[in-house]
C-alpha positions in Angstrom: 57.9 43.9 138.1 54.1 43.9 139.2 52.9 44.7 142.2 52.3 42.2 145.0 48.7 42.7 146.2 49.0 39.4 148.3 51.1 38.8 151.1 53.9 38.4 151.7 54.7 41.9 150.7 58.4 42.9 148.8 59.0 45.1 151.8 57.6 42.9 154.9 58.5 42.6 158.4 58.4 40.0 161.2 55.7 41.6 163.5 57.2 42.6 167.1 58.3 46.2 168.0 60.0 48.1 170.8 57.3 48.6 173.6 56.8 52.2 173.8 58.0 53.6 177.6 54.4 54.6 178.9 52.9 50.7 177.8 56.0 49.1 180.0 55.3 51.5 182.8 51.5 50.8 182.5 52.5 47.3 182.6 54.6 47.3 185.7 51.8 49.5 187.3 49.4 46.3 186.3 51.9 43.8 187.8 51.6 45.7 191.0 48.1 46.0 191.0 47.8 50.0 190.5 45.5 49.6 187.8 43.0 47.3 186.5 43.0 45.1 183.2 40.7 47.4 181.3 42.8 50.2 182.0 46.2 48.7 180.5 44.2 47.5 177.7 43.4 51.1 176.9 46.9 51.8 177.2 47.8 49.0 174.8 45.1 50.2 172.5 46.5 53.9 172.3 50.1 52.1 171.7 48.7 50.0 168.8 47.4 53.0 167.1 50.4 54.8 167.2 52.3 51.8 166.1 50.2 50.6 163.0 50.0 54.7 162.0 53.6 54.4 162.2 54.0 51.4 159.8 51.4 52.9 157.5 53.3 56.1 157.2 56.6 54.2 156.4 55.0 52.6 153.1 54.3 49.0 154.7 51.6 47.2 153.0 50.7 45.3 156.3 51.0 46.2 159.9 50.9 44.3 163.2 49.9 45.2 166.8 53.6 45.3 167.6 53.0 42.4 169.9 52.2 44.9 172.4 49.9 42.7 174.4 52.4 40.2 175.0 55.3 39.5 177.3 56.7 36.6 175.2 55.9 35.9 171.6 54.9 32.2 172.3 54.1 32.1 175.9 51.2 34.1 176.1 49.3 32.5 173.1 50.2 29.0 174.3 49.3 29.4 177.7 45.6 29.9 176.9 45.4 26.3 175.5 43.7 24.0 178.0 46.2 21.6 179.4 49.1 23.9 178.7 50.8 25.5 181.7 53.8 27.5 182.6 56.4 26.3 185.5 59.8 27.7 186.6 62.2 28.4 184.2 65.2 26.6 181.9 67.9 28.5 181.5 69.1 29.3 177.5 72.0 30.5 177.0 72.0 33.8 174.2 74.9 34.8 172.7 76.1 38.4 171.8 79.6 40.1 170.5 79.9 41.2 174.0 79.3 37.9 175.5 77.0 35.6 176.6 73.7 36.4 178.5 71.5 33.8 180.2 67.5 34.0 180.0 65.7 31.8 181.7 61.4 32.2 180.7 58.9 30.3 182.1 58.8 26.7 180.8 55.7 25.4 179.1 54.1 21.9 180.3 51.5 20.1 178.9 50.0 18.7 182.0 46.4 17.6 180.7 44.7 17.3 177.4 45.3 20.0 174.7 42.0 21.8 173.9 41.0 25.2 172.1 38.4 26.1 174.9 38.4 29.7 173.5 39.6 32.2 170.4 42.9 33.4 171.7 43.8 36.1 169.5 40.7 37.2 167.8 39.6 40.1 169.7 43.2 41.2 169.5 43.0 40.8 165.6 39.5 42.6 165.7 41.1 45.8 167.2 43.9 45.7 164.7 41.8 45.6 161.9 39.6 48.4 163.3 42.4 50.8 163.0 44.7 49.5 160.5 44.3 50.9 156.7 46.4 48.4 155.1 46.7 44.3 155.6 46.5 43.8 159.3 48.6 40.8 160.1 48.6 38.3 163.0 51.8 36.5 164.6 51.3 33.5 166.3 53.8 31.0 167.6 54.0 27.7 165.5 52.6 24.7 167.4 56.2 22.8 167.4 56.8 25.3 170.5 54.8 22.9 172.5 57.2 20.0 171.8 61.0 21.0 171.2 62.2 22.7 174.4 60.8 19.7 176.4 60.4 16.9 174.4 58.7 13.6 175.9 59.6 14.8 179.3 57.5 18.1 179.0 54.5 16.3 177.9 52.2 14.4 180.8 52.6 10.7 180.0 49.1 10.2 181.8 47.3 12.5 179.6 49.3 11.3 176.4 50.9 7.7 176.8 50.8 8.5 172.9 52.5 10.9 171.7 50.6 10.5 168.1 47.5 11.8 170.1 49.4 14.6 171.7 50.2 15.9 168.1 46.6 15.3 166.8 45.1 17.7 169.7 47.4 20.5 169.2 46.7 20.6 165.2 43.1 20.3 166.2 43.4 23.4 168.9 45.0 25.4 165.9 42.7 24.6 163.3 39.9 26.0 165.8 41.7 29.3 166.3 42.8 29.3 162.7 38.9 29.0 161.6 38.0 31.6 164.2 40.5 34.2 162.8 39.7 33.4 159.4 35.4 34.3 160.5 36.9 37.5 161.8 38.3 38.5 158.7 42.1 37.5 158.9 43.9 36.9 155.6 47.7 37.4 156.5 48.9 34.8 159.3 52.5 34.2 160.6 53.7 31.3 162.5 56.8 31.7 164.6 59.1 29.0 164.9 62.6 28.8 166.4 62.6 24.7 166.5 63.5 24.3 162.3 66.0 26.8 162.9 67.4 25.5 165.7 67.5 21.7 164.3 70.4 23.5 161.7 72.6 24.1 164.9 74.9 20.6 165.7 74.5 21.3 169.3 71.0 21.8 169.3 70.7 18.6 167.3 72.7 17.0 170.0 70.7 18.2 172.6 67.5 16.6 170.7 69.3 13.2 170.4 69.5 13.5 174.5 66.1 14.2 175.2 65.5 11.2 172.8 64.2 12.7 169.7 65.8 11.8 166.1 66.9 15.3 164.8 66.5 14.1 161.3 63.0 12.9 161.7 62.0 16.1 163.8 61.6 18.5 160.7 59.2 15.7 159.0 57.4 15.2 162.2 57.1 19.2 162.6 55.9 19.6 159.1 53.5 17.1 159.5 52.0 18.8 162.6 52.1 22.5 161.0 50.4 20.8 158.0 47.4 19.4 160.0 47.1 22.8 162.2 46.6 24.6 158.8 44.6 22.0 156.8 41.1 24.0 156.9 42.7 27.5 156.6 39.8 29.4 155.2 40.1 30.5 151.2 42.1 33.8 150.8 44.3 33.4 154.1 48.1 33.5 153.5 50.0 31.7 156.0 53.9 32.0 156.3 56.5 30.9 159.2 59.5 32.8 160.2 62.5 30.8 161.6 64.2 32.5 164.5 67.4 31.4 165.8 66.6 33.6 168.8 66.1 37.0 169.7 66.6 38.4 173.2 67.7 41.6 174.1 70.0 41.4 170.7 71.6 38.0 171.5 70.6 34.9 169.5 71.0 31.0 170.8 71.6 28.8 167.6 73.6 28.9 164.5 74.0 26.8 161.1 72.6 27.4 157.9 69.1 25.8 156.5 70.7 22.6 154.8 69.6 20.2 157.3 65.8 20.9 157.2 65.9 22.7 153.7 64.1 20.1 151.7 61.6 19.0 154.4 61.1 22.8 155.2 60.5 24.2 151.1 58.9 21.0 149.9 57.0 18.9 152.9 55.5 22.3 154.8 52.4 23.6 153.1 52.8 27.4 153.7 52.7 30.2 150.9 56.0 31.9 152.6 59.0 31.8 154.5 60.8 34.6 156.4 64.4 33.5 157.0 67.1 34.8 159.0 70.0 36.0 156.6 71.4 39.1 158.6 75.1 37.5 159.2 77.2 34.3 158.7 75.3 32.4 161.7 72.7 31.4 159.1 74.8 30.3 156.2 74.6 30.9 152.2 71.2 30.9 150.0 72.6 27.4 148.5 69.3 25.7 150.5 67.1 28.0 148.5 67.2 25.5 145.7 65.1 23.3 147.4 62.3 26.2 146.7 59.7 25.0 144.8 57.5 27.5 142.0 54.5 29.2 143.8 56.4 29.6 147.1 58.1 32.9 148.3 61.1 33.7 150.6 61.6 37.0 152.5 65.0 37.6 153.0 65.9 38.4 156.4 69.1 40.7 155.3 68.6 43.8 157.7 69.2 42.5 161.3 67.4 44.0 164.2 70.2 43.1 166.7 72.2 46.5 166.0 71.5 49.9 165.3 74.2 50.1 162.6 72.1 50.7 159.1 72.9 48.0 156.4 74.1 49.6 152.9 71.9 49.7 149.9 74.4 48.5 147.7 75.2 45.7 149.8 71.4 44.5 150.3 71.0 44.4 146.6 74.0 42.5 146.0 72.4 39.6 148.6 69.7 39.7 146.9 71.0 39.4 143.5 73.2 36.6 144.6 69.9 34.9 146.3 68.2 35.3 142.7 70.7 33.4 141.1 69.0 30.2 143.4 65.6 31.2 143.6 64.0 33.7 140.8 63.4 37.5 141.9 59.5 37.5 141.5 59.6 34.7 144.6 62.0 36.9 146.6 61.0 39.6 149.0 63.1 41.7 151.9 62.5 42.2 155.8 64.3 42.3 159.0 65.7 38.9 159.9 63.6 38.9 163.3 61.3 41.2 165.1 62.5 44.0 167.2 61.4 42.9 170.2 60.3 39.1 170.6 60.0 39.6 174.1 58.9 42.7 176.1 62.3 43.6 176.9 63.7 44.5 173.3 66.5 44.4 171.6 69.4 46.9 172.3 68.4 49.3 169.2 67.0 52.8 169.2 63.6 53.5 167.7 65.2 55.8 165.5 67.1 53.0 164.0 64.1 50.5 164.0 62.7 53.3 161.6 65.8 53.8 159.5 65.8 50.1 159.2 62.2 49.8 158.1 62.5 52.7 156.0 65.7 51.2 154.3 63.7 48.0 153.4 60.8 49.8 151.9 63.3 52.1 149.7 65.1 49.1 148.6 62.2 47.2 147.6 61.0 49.9 145.6 64.5 50.1 143.8 64.8 46.4 143.3 61.1 45.1 142.1 59.9 48.7 141.4 57.0 48.3 144.1 56.9 47.4 147.5 
């Protein structure tokens, strides 16, 4: 099968990696005021050089900065938009095989007009581009992340008496950022979205109803928002979305197959590819992939980042074959189901397992498609 020279690649990954101890130590020193922001950035730079080399040596065709400059995959980006603030924390109940974990990250509130006052990710991308020999990939949160958790209650009614204007302003802000990234040379962008996956879970759908939203309408509204946000993407930029059911210290939030959102997700949403969680029964089967049209790519997240146990090649190949009965094999790729460290805390997995799982993905991709 022909080599993929444009992303997503046969062997790909979601983006975040376990933070090295020296980076965690430097972040703590910065929190205490023992080092300057510039000194922390120098430590981040060194760690990013190492993680990029790690990805390249594994044989991956793209590299991220591991999200090493962030505490959370979404908050660090979104709070840099004008009109967005973080306040307090709203407890989320994450689940593991050993029991539940309560986690209360800061909550995003829209307190004023949302505006893109400055480039947010450009400087980080430019550093990544300068040290990567493979395609540099940028991951940012989906624009839907400013709406779902708080709904109408999380958005100032003074700033936005009309929610349609809120969605329009968010899309404008994202268009500005994507244009800035494109001018800097970004050709591979990923939007990380928990909300479309959460809308597959009956409990989450009920929560949306209680906040005053229609869970059947939200996927269409979110697709319209994302489409507006990426409408002016530069020529040659691939944009994918990653759907996540929660990823904190190897725990998850949501369950449920993609059927409730599949038709909108694959046909209304104008992205090039989808990173989908498929590492266990919580994600359901491959039947919803019947809505995937020609020309779009599905990256099967068959390898879990939540536990260190290594999947078998034969089982991965069997599941790829199963998916290929619904979507042609040439439209499929392979990746982990999520990042290894969606927050600075990291999943409960060893660094050796992180490397082994990525190496397994590269090996299986070469054996299935003849190339990564």
